[in-house]
C-alpha positions as CSV (number, residue, x, y, z in Angstrom):
1,M,-49.1,45.4,14.0
2,R,-49.5,41.9,11.8
3,R,-47.5,43.5,9.0
4,L,-44.9,44.8,11.1
5,L,-44.5,41.2,13.0
6,W,-44.1,39.7,9.4
7,L,-42.2,42.0,7.8
8,G,-39.6,41.7,11.2
9,L,-39.7,37.8,10.1
10,G,-38.7,38.5,6.8
11,L,-35.8,40.5,7.4
12,A,-34.6,38.1,10.2
13,L,-34.8,35.1,7.9
14,G,-33.3,37.3,4.8
15,A,-30.3,38.4,7.4
16,L,-29.7,34.6,8.3
17,V,-30.0,33.4,4.5
18,F,-27.6,36.0,3.3
19,R,-25.0,35.1,6.0
20,K,-25.5,31.5,5.3
21,A,-24.8,32.0,1.8
22,T,-21.7,34.4,2.2
23,H,-20.3,31.8,4.4
24,I,-20.8,28.9,2.0
25,A,-19.2,31.2,-0.9
26,E,-16.2,32.2,1.0
27,R,-15.4,28.1,1.4
28,L,-15.9,27.6,-2.5
29,T,-13.3,29.9,-3.5
30,P,-10.5,28.4,-4.9
31,K,-7.7,29.4,-2.3
32,R,-10.2,27.9,0.3
33,L,-10.6,24.8,-1.5
34,V,-6.8,24.3,-1.9
35,S,-6.3,24.7,1.8
36,S,-8.9,22.1,2.5
37,A,-7.3,19.7,-0.1
38,T,-3.8,19.8,1.1
39,S,-4.5,19.6,4.8
40,A,-6.7,16.6,3.7
41,L,-3.9,14.8,2.0
42,A,-1.3,15.6,5.0
43,E,-4.2,14.0,7.4
44,L,-4.0,11.0,4.8
45,S,-0.5,10.9,4.9
46,E,0.0,10.8,8.5
47,A,-2.9,8.0,8.8
48,I,-0.7,5.8,6.2
49,R,2.8,6.4,7.8
50,D,0.9,5.0,11.1
51,F,-0.6,2.3,9.3
52,A,2.6,1.7,8.2
53,A,4.5,1.6,11.2
54,D,1.8,-0.4,12.9
55,V,2.3,-3.0,10.1
56,R,6.0,-2.9,10.8
57,D,5.5,-3.3,14.8
58,G,3.2,-6.2,14.3
59,M,5.9,-7.7,12.0
60,S,8.7,-7.6,14.2
61,E,6.5,-8.8,16.8
62,H,5.3,-11.6,14.3
63,E,8.8,-12.7,13.5
64,S,10.2,-12.8,16.5
65,A,7.5,-15.2,17.8
66,L,8.6,-17.2,14.5
67,R,12.1,-17.4,15.8
68,E,11.0,-18.3,19.3
69,A,9.2,-21.5,18.3
70,A,11.4,-22.8,15.4
71,E,14.6,-22.2,18.2
72,L,16.5,-20.1,15.7
73,D,19.9,-19.0,17.2
74,G,21.8,-16.6,15.1
75,G,20.2,-17.7,11.9
76,R,20.9,-21.5,12.5
77,L,18.1,-23.8,12.9
78,G,18.5,-25.8,16.3
79,A,18.7,-29.4,14.6
80,P,21.7,-30.6,13.0
81,P,22.8,-29.6,9.2
82,V,21.9,-31.4,6.9
83,P,24.5,-33.0,4.6
84,P,25.3,-31.2,1.4
85,V,23.7,-33.1,-1.9
86,P,26.4,-34.7,-3.7
87,P,27.4,-33.1,-7.4
88,V,25.4,-34.7,-10.3
89,P,27.9,-36.6,-12.6
90,P,28.2,-35.3,-15.9
91,A,25.6,-36.7,-18.7
92,P,27.6,-39.3,-21.0
93,P,27.9,-38.3,-24.9
94,A,25.4,-38.6,-26.8
95,P,25.2,-41.8,-29.1
96,A,25.9,-41.3,-33.0
97,G,22.6,-40.9,-34.7
98,P,21.6,-42.5,-37.9
99,E,23.4,-42.0,-41.0
100,P,22.0,-38.8,-43.3
101,L,20.0,-39.9,-46.2
102,G,22.4,-38.8,-48.9
103,G,25.0,-41.4,-48.0
104,S,28.2,-39.9,-46.3
105,S,28.8,-36.5,-45.6
106,T,32.4,-36.7,-47.1
107,P,32.6,-35.8,-50.7
């Protein structure tokens, strides 16, 4: 009777191990791996898009708060405009340098 019990347990355990091994082998087929990688990349892409949208929303809110704090109205600062800086006058001509070592430059 004991031998029959151990035989039954061995068969049941063998069947479970075989089913588990078959399941793992099916998951590791190239077709299944490509499908799994594709779905993982699609999820990653969606997460990146969601993150970028959240960043844009936050930037927009922050920009609105900064514009309100700086009292920007149509792109102009609330303070009076600063007068333009006058142009710099042209530089005077350079003074003549010393004579070249060989005397005059004309023959």
